[in-house]
PDB file as gemmi writes it, atoms N, CA and C in Angstrom:
CRYST1    1.000    1.000    1.000  90.00  90.00  90.00 P 1                      
ATOM      1  N   UNK A   1     366.679 161.042 156.354  1.00  0.00           N  
ATOM      2  CA  UNK A   1     366.193 161.792 155.177  1.00  0.00           C  
ATOM      3  C   UNK A   1     364.634 161.215 154.467  1.00  0.00           C  
ATOM      4  N   UNK A   2     363.766 162.152 154.495  1.00  0.00           N  
ATOM      5  CA  UNK A   2     362.851 161.044 153.343  1.00  0.00           C  
ATOM      6  C   UNK A   2     362.346 161.263 152.716  1.00  0.00           C  
ATOM      7  N   UNK A   3     361.855 160.342 151.378  1.00  0.00           N  
ATOM      8  CA  UNK A   3     362.149 160.501 150.007  1.00  0.00           C  
ATOM      9  C   UNK A   3     360.148 161.330 149.544  1.00  0.00           C  
ATOM     10  N   UNK A   4     359.419 162.197 149.921  1.00  0.00           N  
ATOM     11  CA  UNK A   4     358.830 162.272 149.706  1.00  0.00           C  
ATOM     12  C   UNK A   4     359.375 163.869 149.511  1.00  0.00           C  
ATOM     13  N   UNK A   5     358.868 164.331 147.703  1.00  0.00           N  
ATOM     14  CA  UNK A   5     359.640 165.636 147.583  1.00  0.00           C  
ATOM     15  C   UNK A   5     358.568 166.281 147.614  1.00  0.00           C  
ATOM     16  N   UNK A   6     358.851 167.732 147.904  1.00  0.00           N  
ATOM     17  CA  UNK A   6     357.861 168.532 147.450  1.00  0.00           C  
ATOM     18  C   UNK A   6     356.629 168.915 146.807  1.00  0.00           C  
ATOM     19  N   UNK A   7     356.767 168.175 146.084  1.00  0.00           N  
ATOM     20  CA  UNK A   7     356.162 168.165 144.728  1.00  0.00           C  
ATOM     21  C   UNK A   7     355.138 167.385 145.379  1.00  0.00           C  
ATOM     22  N   UNK A   8     354.991 165.668 145.699  1.00  0.00           N  
ATOM     23  CA  UNK A   8     353.998 164.847 146.256  1.00  0.00           C  
ATOM     24  C   UNK A   8     353.341 165.584 147.180  1.00  0.00           C  
ATOM     25  N   UNK A   9     353.364 166.986 147.819  1.00  0.00           N  
ATOM     26  CA  UNK A   9     352.328 168.056 148.212  1.00  0.00           C  
ATOM     27  C   UNK A   9     351.443 168.711 147.762  1.00  0.00           C  
ATOM     28  N   UNK A  10     351.663 168.167 146.515  1.00  0.00           N  
ATOM     29  CA  UNK A  10     350.414 169.505 145.502  1.00  0.00           C  
ATOM     30  C   UNK A  10     349.314 170.507 146.529  1.00  0.00           C  
ATOM     31  N   UNK A  11     349.202 171.511 146.638  1.00  0.00           N  
ATOM     32  CA  UNK A  11     348.284 172.293 146.674  1.00  0.00           C  
ATOM     33  C   UNK A  11     349.300 172.952 147.783  1.00  0.00           C  
ATOM     34  N   UNK A  12     349.971 172.578 148.888  1.00  0.00           N  
ATOM     35  CA  UNK A  12     350.670 173.270 149.600  1.00  0.00           C  
ATOM     36  C   UNK A  12     350.973 174.604 149.175  1.00  0.00           C  
ATOM     37  N   UNK A  13     350.968 175.543 150.260  1.00  0.00           N  
ATOM     38  CA  UNK A  13     351.457 176.941 149.744  1.00  0.00           C  
ATOM     39  C   UNK A  13     352.816 177.082 150.829  1.00  0.00           C  
ATOM     40  N   UNK A  14     353.547 176.934 149.692  1.00  0.00           N  
ATOM     41  CA  UNK A  14     355.302 177.475 150.144  1.00  0.00           C  
ATOM     42  C   UNK A  14     355.971 176.456 150.190  1.00  0.00           C  
ATOM     43  N   UNK A  15     356.915 176.265 149.950  1.00  0.00           N  
ATOM     44  CA  UNK A  15     358.092 175.519 150.417  1.00  0.00           C  
ATOM     45  C   UNK A  15     358.543 175.129 151.746  1.00  0.00           C  
ATOM     46  N   UNK A  16     358.226 176.072 152.585  1.00  0.00           N  
ATOM     47  CA  UNK A  16     358.383 176.138 154.337  1.00  0.00           C  
ATOM     48  C   UNK A  16     357.388 175.131 154.810  1.00  0.00           C  
ATOM     49  N   UNK A  17     356.195 175.479 154.586  1.00  0.00           N  
ATOM     50  CA  UNK A  17     355.209 174.394 155.054  1.00  0.00           C  
ATOM     51  C   UNK A  17     355.518 172.840 154.498  1.00  0.00           C  
ATOM     52  N   UNK A  18     355.634 172.784 153.532  1.00  0.00           N  
ATOM     53  CA  UNK A  18     356.038 171.369 152.353  1.00  0.00           C  
ATOM     54  C   UNK A  18     357.019 171.367 153.239  1.00  0.00           C  
ATOM     55  N   UNK A  19     358.350 171.576 154.100  1.00  0.00           N  
ATOM     56  CA  UNK A  19     358.982 171.565 154.529  1.00  0.00           C  
ATOM     57  C   UNK A  19     359.307 170.776 156.039  1.00  0.00           C  
ATOM     58  N   UNK A  20     358.544 171.414 156.787  1.00  0.00           N  
ATOM     59  CA  UNK A  20     358.346 171.157 157.995  1.00  0.00           C  
ATOM     60  C   UNK A  20     356.954 170.080 158.095  1.00  0.00           C  
ATOM     61  N   UNK A  21     356.249 169.736 156.977  1.00  0.00           N  
ATOM     62  CA  UNK A  21     355.450 168.534 157.000  1.00  0.00           C  
ATOM     63  C   UNK A  21     355.912 167.108 156.478  1.00  0.00           C  
ATOM     64  N   UNK A  22     357.408 167.583 155.719  1.00  0.00           N  
ATOM     65  CA  UNK A  22     358.425 166.641 155.742  1.00  0.00           C  
ATOM     66  C   UNK A  22     359.086 166.003 156.812  1.00  0.00           C  
ATOM     67  N   UNK A  23     360.084 167.391 157.820  1.00  0.00           N  
ATOM     68  CA  UNK A  23     360.372 166.893 158.219  1.00  0.00           C  
ATOM     69  C   UNK A  23     359.819 166.102 159.902  1.00  0.00           C  
ATOM     70  N   UNK A  24     358.407 166.718 159.923  1.00  0.00           N  
ATOM     71  CA  UNK A  24     357.852 165.839 161.180  1.00  0.00           C  
ATOM     72  C   UNK A  24     357.880 164.235 160.287  1.00  0.00           C  
ATOM     73  N   UNK A  25     357.511 163.863 159.420  1.00  0.00           N  
ATOM     74  CA  UNK A  25     357.417 162.449 158.834  1.00  0.00           C  
ATOM     75  C   UNK A  25     358.732 161.225 158.988  1.00  0.00           C  
ATOM     76  N   UNK A  26     359.354 161.916 159.010  1.00  0.00           N  
ATOM     77  CA  UNK A  26     361.442 161.765 158.717  1.00  0.00           C  
ATOM     78  C   UNK A  26     361.631 161.223 159.813  1.00  0.00           C  
ATOM     79  N   UNK A  27     361.646 160.716 160.790  1.00  0.00           N  
ATOM     80  CA  UNK A  27     361.501 160.479 162.404  1.00  0.00           C  
ATOM     81  C   UNK A  27     361.191 159.491 162.134  1.00  0.00           C  
ATOM     82  N   UNK A  28     360.103 158.486 161.497  1.00  0.00           N  
ATOM     83  CA  UNK A  28     359.843 157.001 161.559  1.00  0.00           C  
ATOM     84  C   UNK A  28     360.925 156.451 160.798  1.00  0.00           C  
ATOM     85  N   UNK A  29     361.178 155.073 161.538  1.00  0.00           N  
ATOM     86  CA  UNK A  29     362.253 153.853 161.283  1.00  0.00           C  
ATOM     87  C   UNK A  29     360.968 153.255 160.352  1.00  0.00           C  
ATOM     88  N   UNK A  30     361.902 152.699 159.549  1.00  0.00           N  
ATOM     89  CA  UNK A  30     360.755 151.646 158.351  1.00  0.00           C  
ATOM     90  C   UNK A  30     359.995 150.847 159.123  1.00  0.00           C  
ATOM     91  N   UNK A  31     360.587 149.878 159.553  1.00  0.00           N  
ATOM     92  CA  UNK A  31     359.726 149.365 160.663  1.00  0.00           C  
ATOM     93  C   UNK A  31     358.356 150.071 161.293  1.00  0.00           C  
ATOM     94  N   UNK A  32     358.468 150.858 161.593  1.00  0.00           N  
ATOM     95  CA  UNK A  32     357.176 152.119 162.037  1.00  0.00           C  
ATOM     96  C   UNK A  32     356.470 152.806 160.914  1.00  0.00           C  
ATOM     97  N   UNK A  33     357.110 152.957 159.224  1.00  0.00           N  
ATOM     98  CA  UNK A  33     356.225 152.893 158.078  1.00  0.00           C  
ATOM     99  C   UNK A  33     355.435 151.891 157.523  1.00  0.00           C  
ATOM    100  N   UNK A  34     356.185 150.683 157.909  1.00  0.00           N  
ATOM    101  CA  UNK A  34     355.222 149.638 157.561  1.00  0.00           C  
ATOM    102  C   UNK A  34     354.516 149.264 158.308  1.00  0.00           C  
ATOM    103  N   UNK A  35     354.534 149.424 159.891  1.00  0.00           N  
ATOM    104  CA  UNK A  35     353.130 148.809 160.671  1.00  0.00           C  
ATOM    105  C   UNK A  35     352.350 150.491 159.889  1.00  0.00           C  
ATOM    106  N   UNK A  36     352.564 151.898 160.153  1.00  0.00           N  
ATOM    107  CA  UNK A  36     351.526 152.613 159.674  1.00  0.00           C  
ATOM    108  C   UNK A  36     350.608 152.183 158.151  1.00  0.00           C  
ATOM    109  N   UNK A  37     351.391 151.641 157.453  1.00  0.00           N  
ATOM    110  CA  UNK A  37     351.219 151.623 156.548  1.00  0.00           C  
ATOM    111  C   UNK A  37     349.958 150.281 156.698  1.00  0.00           C  
ATOM    112  N   UNK A  38     350.246 149.312 157.218  1.00  0.00           N  
ATOM    113  CA  UNK A  38     348.912 148.132 157.827  1.00  0.00           C  
ATOM    114  C   UNK A  38     347.978 149.113 158.658  1.00  0.00           C  
ATOM    115  N   UNK A  39     347.601 149.399 159.867  1.00  0.00           N  
ATOM    116  CA  UNK A  39     347.417 149.756 159.751  1.00  0.00           C  
ATOM    117  C   UNK A  39     346.196 150.537 159.181  1.00  0.00           C  
ATOM    118  N   UNK A  40     346.843 151.935 158.515  1.00  0.00           N  
ATOM    119  CA  UNK A  40     346.243 152.470 157.398  1.00  0.00           C  
ATOM    120  C   UNK A  40     345.574 151.981 156.785  1.00  0.00           C  
ATOM    121  N   UNK A  41     345.614 150.879 155.878  1.00  0.00           N  
ATOM    122  CA  UNK A  41     345.075 150.389 155.088  1.00  0.00           C  
ATOM    123  C   UNK A  41     343.986 149.546 155.757  1.00  0.00           C  
ATOM    124  N   UNK A  42     343.884 148.895 157.161  1.00  0.00           N  
ATOM    125  CA  UNK A  42     342.597 147.913 157.971  1.00  0.00           C  
ATOM    126  C   UNK A  42     341.751 149.520 158.447  1.00  0.00           C  
ATOM    127  N   UNK A  43     342.363 150.659 158.713  1.00  0.00           N  
ATOM    128  CA  UNK A  43     341.315 151.700 159.436  1.00  0.00           C  
ATOM    129  C   UNK A  43     340.338 151.972 158.258  1.00  0.00           C  
ATOM    130  N   UNK A  44     340.907 151.735 156.804  1.00  0.00           N  
ATOM    131  CA  UNK A  44     340.059 153.224 155.589  1.00  0.00           C  
ATOM    132  C   UNK A  44     338.923 152.170 155.115  1.00  0.00           C  
ATOM    133  N   UNK A  45     339.721 150.920 154.832  1.00  0.00           N  
ATOM    134  CA  UNK A  45     338.637 150.151 154.458  1.00  0.00           C  
ATOM    135  C   UNK A  45     338.642 150.550 153.247  1.00  0.00           C  
ATOM    136  N   UNK A  46     338.507 151.026 152.862  1.00  0.00           N  
ATOM    137  CA  UNK A  46     339.483 151.618 151.377  1.00  0.00           C  
ATOM    138  C   UNK A  46     340.742 151.911 151.243  1.00  0.00           C  
ATOM    139  N   UNK A  47     340.495 150.757 149.728  1.00  0.00           N  
ATOM    140  CA  UNK A  47     342.089 150.893 148.879  1.00  0.00           C  
ATOM    141  C   UNK A  47     342.583 151.605 147.694  1.00  0.00           C  
ATOM    142  N   UNK A  48     343.231 152.876 148.023  1.00  0.00           N  
ATOM    143  CA  UNK A  48     343.430 154.165 147.262  1.00  0.00           C  
ATOM    144  C   UNK A  48     344.224 153.483 146.547  1.00  0.00           C  
ATOM    145  N   UNK A  49     343.807 153.396 144.953  1.00  0.00           N  
ATOM    146  CA  UNK A  49     344.856 152.938 143.953  1.00  0.00           C  
ATOM    147  C   UNK A  49     346.378 154.402 144.060  1.00  0.00           C  
ATOM    148  N   UNK A  50     347.652 153.680 143.944  1.00  0.00           N  
ATOM    149  CA  UNK A  50     348.555 154.474 143.634  1.00  0.00           C  
ATOM    150  C   UNK A  50     348.608 155.256 142.847  1.00  0.00           C  
ATOM    151  N   UNK A  51     348.358 156.989 143.208  1.00  0.00           N  
ATOM    152  CA  UNK A  51     348.781 158.721 142.852  1.00  0.00           C  
ATOM    153  C   UNK A  51     346.897 159.265 142.678  1.00  0.00           C  
ATOM    154  N   UNK A  52     346.461 158.844 143.855  1.00  0.00           N  
ATOM    155  CA  UNK A  52     344.756 159.387 144.241  1.00  0.00           C  
ATOM    156  C   UNK A  52     345.120 160.315 144.046  1.00  0.00           C  
ATOM    157  N   UNK A  53     344.006 161.323 143.997  1.00  0.00           N  
ATOM    158  CA  UNK A  53     343.970 162.366 144.501  1.00  0.00           C  
ATOM    159  C   UNK A  53     343.238 162.810 145.607  1.00  0.00           C  
ATOM    160  N   UNK A  54     343.806 163.615 146.959  1.00  0.00           N  
ATOM    161  CA  UNK A  54     343.068 163.602 147.886  1.00  0.00           C  
ATOM    162  C   UNK A  54     342.895 164.823 148.487  1.00  0.00           C  
ATOM    163  N   UNK A  55     341.777 165.355 149.039  1.00  0.00           N  
ATOM    164  CA  UNK A  55     341.695 166.806 148.758  1.00  0.00           C  
ATOM    165  C   UNK A  55     341.126 167.559 150.168  1.00  0.00           C  
ATOM    166  N   UNK A  56     340.742 167.992 151.173  1.00  0.00           N  
ATOM    167  CA  UNK A  56     340.158 168.785 152.010  1.00  0.00           C  
ATOM    168  C   UNK A  56     340.152 170.269 152.586  1.00  0.00           C  
ATOM    169  N   UNK A  57     339.395 170.703 153.294  1.00  0.00           N  
ATOM    170  CA  UNK A  57     338.585 172.164 153.357  1.00  0.00           C  
ATOM    171  C   UNK A  57     338.924 172.264 155.228  1.00  0.00           C  
ATOM    172  N   UNK A  58     339.084 173.293 155.931  1.00  0.00           N  
ATOM    173  CA  UNK A  58     339.644 173.902 156.677  1.00  0.00           C  
ATOM    174  C   UNK A  58     338.636 174.869 156.701  1.00  0.00           C  
ATOM    175  N   UNK A  59     337.694 175.412 157.935  1.00  0.00           N  
ATOM    176  CA  UNK A  59     337.739 176.735 158.215  1.00  0.00           C  
ATOM    177  C   UNK A  59     337.480 176.458 159.021  1.00  0.00           C  
ATOM    178  N   UNK A  60     337.662 178.442 159.752  1.00  0.00           N  
ATOM    179  CA  UNK A  60     337.380 179.452 161.153  1.00  0.00           C  
ATOM    180  C   UNK A  60     337.177 180.540 160.605  1.00  0.00           C  
ATOM    181  N   UNK A  61     336.943 181.047 161.488  1.00  0.00           N  
ATOM    182  CA  UNK A  61     336.466 182.566 161.997  1.00  0.00           C  
ATOM    183  C   UNK A  61     337.993 183.015 162.271  1.00  0.00           C  
ATOM    184  N   UNK A  62     338.778 183.826 161.827  1.00  0.00           N  
ATOM    185  CA  UNK A  62     339.911 184.276 162.201  1.00  0.00           C  
ATOM    186  C   UNK A  62     339.780 185.428 163.067  1.00  0.00           C  
ATOM    187  N   UNK A  63     338.736 186.356 162.824  1.00  0.00           N  
ATOM    188  CA  UNK A  63     338.895 187.934 163.497  1.00  0.00           C  
ATOM    189  C   UNK A  63     337.406 188.340 163.818  1.00  0.00           C  
ATOM    190  N   UNK A  64     336.863 188.070 164.819  1.00  0.00           N  
ATOM    191  CA  UNK A  64     335.049 188.424 164.782  1.00  0.00           C  
ATOM    192  C   UNK A  64     334.568 187.060 163.761  1.00  0.00           C  
ATOM    193  N   UNK A  65     333.828 188.211 163.030  1.00  0.00           N  
ATOM    194  CA  UNK A  65     333.513 186.654 162.033  1.00  0.00           C  
ATOM    195  C   UNK A  65     334.334 186.928 160.479  1.00  0.00           C  
ATOM    196  N   UNK A  66     334.691 187.312 160.427  1.00  0.00           N  
ATOM    197  CA  UNK A  66     335.748 186.688 158.964  1.00  0.00           C  
ATOM    198  C   UNK A  66     336.016 185.413 158.930  1.00  0.00           C  
ATOM    199  N   UNK A  67     335.291 184.861 158.218  1.00  0.00           N  
ATOM    200  CA  UNK A  67     335.623 183.520 158.086  1.00  0.00           C  
ATOM    201  C   UNK A  67     336.513 183.594 157.011  1.00  0.00           C  
ATOM    202  N   UNK A  68     337.773 182.333 157.384  1.00  0.00           N  
ATOM    203  CA  UNK A  68     338.351 181.857 156.630  1.00  0.00           C  
ATOM    204  C   UNK A  68     338.705 180.825 155.951  1.00  0.00           C  
ATOM    205  N   UNK A  69     339.030 179.830 154.897  1.00  0.00           N  
ATOM    206  CA  UNK A  69     339.054 178.946 154.230  1.00  0.00           C  
ATOM    207  C   UNK A  69     339.905 178.242 154.041  1.00  0.00           C  
ATOM    208  N   UNK A  70     340.896 177.059 154.304  1.00  0.00           N  
ATOM    209  CA  UNK A  70     341.940 176.535 153.256  1.00  0.00           C  
ATOM    210  C   UNK A  70     341.532 175.755 153.007  1.00  0.00           C  
ATOM    211  N   UNK A  71     342.197 175.438 151.671  1.00  0.00           N  
ATOM    212  CA  UNK A  71     341.726 173.654 150.353  1.00  0.00           C  
ATOM    213  C   UNK A  71     343.366 173.418 150.688  1.00  0.00           C  
ATOM    214  N   UNK A  72     343.967 172.614 150.870  1.00  0.00           N  
ATOM    215  CA  UNK A  72     344.304 171.091 150.910  1.00  0.00           C  
ATOM    216  C   UNK A  72     344.178 169.538 149.862  1.00  0.00           C  
ATOM    217  N   UNK A  73     344.748 169.825 148.834  1.00  0.00           N  
ATOM    218  CA  UNK A  73     345.696 168.768 148.040  1.00  0.00           C  
ATOM    219  C   UNK A  73     346.572 167.887 148.068  1.00  0.00           C  
ATOM    220  N   UNK A  74     346.640 166.424 148.275  1.00  0.00           N  
ATOM    221  CA  UNK A  74     347.481 166.012 147.303  1.00  0.00           C  
ATOM    222  C   UNK A  74     347.480 164.664 146.640  1.00  0.00           C  
ATOM    223  N   UNK A  75     348.744 164.344 146.753  1.00  0.00           N  
ATOM    224  CA  UNK A  75     348.493 163.170 146.044  1.00  0.00           C  
ATOM    225  C   UNK A  75     350.114 162.071 146.189  1.00  0.00           C  
ATOM    226  N   UNK A  76     350.471 160.856 146.302  1.00  0.00           N  
ATOM    227  CA  UNK A  76     351.334 160.144 146.083  1.00  0.00           C  
ATOM    228  C   UNK A  76     351.521 159.187 145.770  1.00  0.00           C  
ATOM    229  N   UNK A  77     352.504 158.748 145.088  1.00  0.00           N  
ATOM    230  CA  UNK A  77     352.905 157.176 144.809  1.00  0.00           C  
ATOM    231  C   UNK A  77     354.419 156.973 144.903  1.00  0.00           C  
ATOM    232  N   UNK A  78     353.879 155.777 145.358  1.00  0.00           N  
ATOM    233  CA  UNK A  78     355.155 154.899 145.609  1.00  0.00           C  
ATOM    234  C   UNK A  78     355.846 153.567 144.460  1.00  0.00           C  
ATOM    235  N   UNK A  79     356.740 154.581 143.640  1.00  0.00           N  
ATOM    236  CA  UNK A  79     357.082 153.856 142.497  1.00  0.00           C  
ATOM    237  C   UNK A  79     358.530 153.380 143.137  1.00  0.00           C  
ATOM    238  N   UNK A  80     357.749 151.828 142.491  1.00  0.00           N  
ATOM    239  CA  UNK A  80     358.936 150.561 142.906  1.00  0.00           C  
ATOM    240  C   UNK A  80     359.850 150.873 144.389  1.00  0.00           C  
ATOM    241  N   UNK A  81     359.066 151.133 145.427  1.00  0.00           N  
ATOM    242  CA  UNK A  81     359.422 150.873 146.732  1.00  0.00           C  
ATOM    243  C   UNK A  81     359.321 150.138 147.252  1.00  0.00           C  
ATOM    244  N   UNK A  82     359.784 149.373 148.284  1.00  0.00           N  
ATOM    245  CA  UNK A  82     359.381 148.675 149.622  1.00  0.00           C  
ATOM    246  C   UNK A  82     358.763 149.196 150.536  1.00  0.00           C  
ATOM    247  N   UNK A  83     357.685 147.878 150.818  1.00  0.00           N  
ATOM    248  CA  UNK A  83     356.981 148.484 152.156  1.00  0.00           C  
ATOM    249  C   UNK A  83     357.364 149.236 153.250  1.00  0.00           C  
ATOM    250  N   UNK A  84     358.498 148.719 153.337  1.00  0.00           N  
ATOM    251  CA  UNK A  84     359.034 149.167 154.731  1.00  0.00           C  
ATOM    252  C   UNK A  84     359.772 150.658 154.628  1.00  0.00           C  
ATOM    253  N   UNK A  85     359.678 151.685 152.727  1.00  0.00           N  
ATOM    254  CA  UNK A  85     360.147 152.669 153.097  1.00  0.00           C  
ATOM    255  C   UNK A  85     359.167 153.758 152.454  1.00  0.00           C  
ATOM    256  N   UNK A  86     357.817 152.711 152.295  1.00  0.00           N  
ATOM    257  CA  UNK A  86     356.547 154.170 151.378  1.00  0.00           C  
ATOM    258  C   UNK A  86     356.025 154.632 152.335  1.00  0.00           C  
ATOM    259  N   UNK A  87     355.964 155.719 152.327  1.00  0.00           N  
ATOM    260  CA  UNK A  87     354.885 156.351 152.509  1.00  0.00           C  
ATOM    261  C   UNK A  87     353.204 156.892 152.417  1.00  0.00           C  
ATOM    262  N   UNK A  88     352.241 156.422 153.253  1.00  0.00           N  
ATOM    263  CA  UNK A  88     351.583 156.450 153.081  1.00  0.00           C  
ATOM    264  C   UNK A  88     349.923 157.574 153.316  1.00  0.00           C  
ATOM    265  N   UNK A  89     349.020 157.984 152.384  1.00  0.00           N  
ATOM    266  CA  UNK A  89     348.243 158.808 151.890  1.00  0.00           C  
ATOM    267  C   UNK A  89     347.899 159.139 153.688  1.00  0.00           C  
ATOM    268  N   UNK A  90     348.124 158.351 154.864  1.00  0.00           N  
ATOM    269  CA  UNK A  90     347.208 158.512 155.928  1.00  0.00           C  
ATOM    270  C   UNK A  90     348.115 158.867 156.518  1.00  0.00           C  
ATOM    271  N   UNK A  91     350.017 159.258 156.824  1.00  0.00           N  
ATOM    272  CA  UNK A  91     351.120 159.352 157.116  1.00  0.00           C  
ATOM    273  C   UNK A  91     350.814 160.664 156.770  1.00  0.00           C  
ATOM    274  N   UNK A  92     350.960 160.882 155.708  1.00  0.00           N  
ATOM    275  CA  UNK A  92     350.911 162.543 154.966  1.00  0.00           C  
ATOM    276  C   UNK A  92     349.354 163.530 155.784  1.00  0.00           C  
ATOM    277  N   UNK A  93     348.233 162.420 155.607  1.00  0.00           N  
ATOM    278  CA  UNK A  93     347.230 163.446 156.426  1.00  0.00           C  
ATOM    279  C   UNK A  93     347.467 163.742 157.446  1.00  0.00           C  
ATOM    280  N   UNK A  94     347.821 162.814 158.221  1.00  0.00           N  
ATOM    281  CA  UNK A  94     348.719 163.248 159.491  1.00  0.00           C  
ATOM    282  C   UNK A  94     349.127 163.932 160.178  1.00  0.00           C  
ATOM    283  N   UNK A  95     350.621 164.300 159.433  1.00  0.00           N  
ATOM    284  CA  UNK A  95     351.101 165.740 159.419  1.00  0.00           C  
ATOM    285  C   UNK A  95     350.366 166.407 158.405  1.00  0.00           C  
ATOM    286  N   UNK A  96     350.295 166.568 157.851  1.00  0.00           N  
ATOM    287  CA  UNK A  96     349.545 167.833 157.644  1.00  0.00           C  
ATOM    288  C   UNK A  96     348.270 168.646 158.714  1.00  0.00           C  
ATOM    289  N   UNK A  97     347.792 167.781 158.987  1.00  0.00           N  
ATOM    290  CA  UNK A  97     347.024 167.478 160.251  1.00  0.00           C  
ATOM    291  C   UNK A  97     347.740 168.375 161.292  1.00  0.00           C  
ATOM    292  N   UNK A  98     348.315 167.439 162.036  1.00  0.00           N  
ATOM    293  CA  UNK A  98     349.576 168.243 163.369  1.00  0.00           C  
ATOM    294  C   UNK A  98     350.319 169.387 162.732  1.00  0.00           C  
ATOM    295  N   UNK A  99     350.159 170.080 161.567  1.00  0.00           N  
ATOM    296  CA  UNK A  99     351.261 171.336 161.122  1.00  0.00           C  
ATOM    297  C   UNK A  99     349.704 172.445 160.888  1.00  0.00           C  
ATOM    298  N   UNK A 100     348.685 171.976 160.622  1.00  0.00           N  
ATOM    299  CA  UNK A 100     347.861 173.009 160.749  1.00  0.00           C  
ATOM    300  C   UNK A 100     347.969 173.391 162.023  1.00  0.00           C  
ATOM    301  N   UNK A 101     347.256 172.077 163.539  1.00  0.00           N  
ATOM    302  CA  UNK A 101     346.899 172.306 164.269  1.00  0.00           C  
ATOM    303  C   UNK A 101     347.776 173.141 164.749  1.00  0.00           C  
ATOM    304  N   UNK A 102     349.158 173.429 164.934  1.00  0.00           N  
ATOM    305  CA  UNK A 102     350.153 174.198 165.282  1.00  0.00           C  
ATOM    306  C   UNK A 102     350.014 175.054 164.552  1.00  0.00           C  
ATOM    307  N   UNK A 103     348.667 175.847 163.622  1.00  0.00           N  
ATOM    308  CA  UNK A 103     349.011 176.885 163.078  1.00  0.00           C  
ATOM    309  C   UNK A 103     347.125 177.669 163.397  1.00  0.00           C  
ATOM    310  N   UNK A 104     347.044 176.790 164.300  1.00  0.00           N  
ATOM    311  CA  UNK A 104     345.171 176.904 164.968  1.00  0.00           C  
ATOM    312  C   UNK A 104     343.574 176.894 164.481  1.00  0.00           C  
ATOM    313  N   UNK A 105     344.246 176.183 162.635  1.00  0.00           N  
ATOM    314  CA  UNK A 105     343.362 175.386 161.693  1.00  0.00           C  
ATOM    315  C   UNK A 105     342.466 174.230 162.536  1.00  0.00           C  
ATOM    316  N   UNK A 106     341.344 173.568 162.080  1.00  0.00           N  
ATOM    317  CA  UNK A 106     340.872 172.757 163.123  1.00  0.00           C  
ATOM    318  C   UNK A 106     340.858 171.839 161.738  1.00  0.00           C  
ATOM    319  N   UNK A 107     341.209 170.121 162.180  1.00  0.00           N  
ATOM    320  CA  UNK A 107     341.422 169.397 161.178  1.00  0.00           C  
ATOM    321  C   UNK A 107     341.343 168.683 159.919  1.00  0.00           C  
ATOM    322  N   UNK A 108     341.590 168.504 159.012  1.00  0.00           N  
ATOM    323  CA  UNK A 108     341.140 168.658 157.924  1.00  0.00           C  
ATOM    324  C   UNK A 108     340.030 167.431 157.593  1.00  0.00           C  
ATOM    325  N   UNK A 109     339.448 166.408 157.190  1.00  0.00           N  
ATOM    326  CA  UNK A 109     338.919 165.018 156.589  1.00  0.00           C  
ATOM    327  C   UNK A 109     339.709 164.766 155.020  1.00  0.00           C  
ATOM    328  N   UNK A 110     340.137 164.202 154.707  1.00  0.00           N  
ATOM    329  CA  UNK A 110     340.654 164.321 153.618  1.00  0.00           C  
ATOM    330  C   UNK A 110     338.995 163.546 152.707  1.00  0.00           C  
ATOM    331  N   UNK A 111     339.537 163.541 151.336  1.00  0.00           N  
ATOM    332  CA  UNK A 111     339.021 162.581 150.761  1.00  0.00           C  
ATOM    333  C   UNK A 111     339.093 162.586 149.162  1.00  0.00           C  
ATOM    334  N   UNK A 112     339.656 160.936 148.946  1.00  0.00           N  
ATOM    335  CA  UNK A 112     340.467 160.362 147.579  1.00  0.00           C  
ATOM    336  C   UNK A 112     338.925 160.633 146.397  1.00  0.00           C  
ATOM    337  N   UNK A 113     339.948 160.850 145.469  1.00  0.00           N  
ATOM    338  CA  UNK A 113     339.244 160.966 144.135  1.00  0.00           C  
ATOM    339  C   UNK A 113     339.480 159.668 142.944  1.00  0.00           C  
ATOM    340  N   UNK A 114     338.782 159.167 142.322  1.00  0.00           N  
ATOM    341  CA  UNK A 114     337.280 159.818 141.595  1.00  0.00           C  
ATOM    342  C   UNK A 114     336.089 159.624 142.615  1.00  0.00           C  
ATOM    343  N   UNK A 115     336.824 158.036 143.646  1.00  0.00           N  
ATOM    344  CA  UNK A 115     335.552 157.649 144.641  1.00  0.00           C  
ATOM    345  C   UNK A 115     335.824 158.677 145.963  1.00  0.00           C  
ATOM    346  N   UNK A 116     335.048 159.421 145.619  1.00  0.00           N  
ATOM    347  CA  UNK A 116     334.704 160.051 147.034  1.00  0.00           C  
ATOM    348  C   UNK A 116     334.357 159.766 148.326  1.00  0.00           C  
ATOM    349  N   UNK A 117     335.950 159.300 149.114  1.00  0.00           N  
ATOM    350  CA  UNK A 117     335.895 158.245 149.928  1.00  0.00           C  
ATOM    351  C   UNK A 117     336.707 158.882 151.300  1.00  0.00           C  
ATOM    352  N   UNK A 118     336.039 158.762 152.290  1.00  0.00           N  
ATOM    353  CA  UNK A 118     337.174 159.250 153.378  1.00  0.00           C  
ATOM    354  C   UNK A 118     338.501 158.515 153.334  1.00  0.00           C  
ATOM    355  N   UNK A 119     339.690 159.857 154.010  1.00  0.00           N  
ATOM    356  CA  UNK A 119     340.645 158.963 154.457  1.00  0.00           C  
ATOM    357  C   UNK A 119     340.845 158.566 155.215  1.00  0.00           C  
ATOM    358  N   UNK A 120     340.058 159.895 156.430  1.00  0.00           N  
ATOM    359  CA  UNK A 120     340.440 159.868 157.772  1.00  0.00           C  
ATOM    360  C   UNK A 120     339.539 160.476 158.452  1.00  0.00           C  
TER     361      UNK A 120                                                      
END                                                                             
């Protein structure tokens, strides 16, 4: 079971969608999670503080020329969580993008604020 609360996925429309993302992240072992945390820190080059708000948009044309846009925002804070059990923003971004791809949306590049720097 994942330690992510549905409220951690701010901006997600619908608890079923948030549940799908959470379920997808629950399969990683603590060792895999720790390794992912190290990879995320090294790959972004930016250290985002706990509670950073990440946001991004995905756009596509649904039928013909009808443009559609999806905006997603999330924040995560691991309060007193051992590194092996912490959840990284990169893991959340990857899970969200996997879910979006299953629904036909292009991947989202998430930016962290207040300093607008890309996460993925």
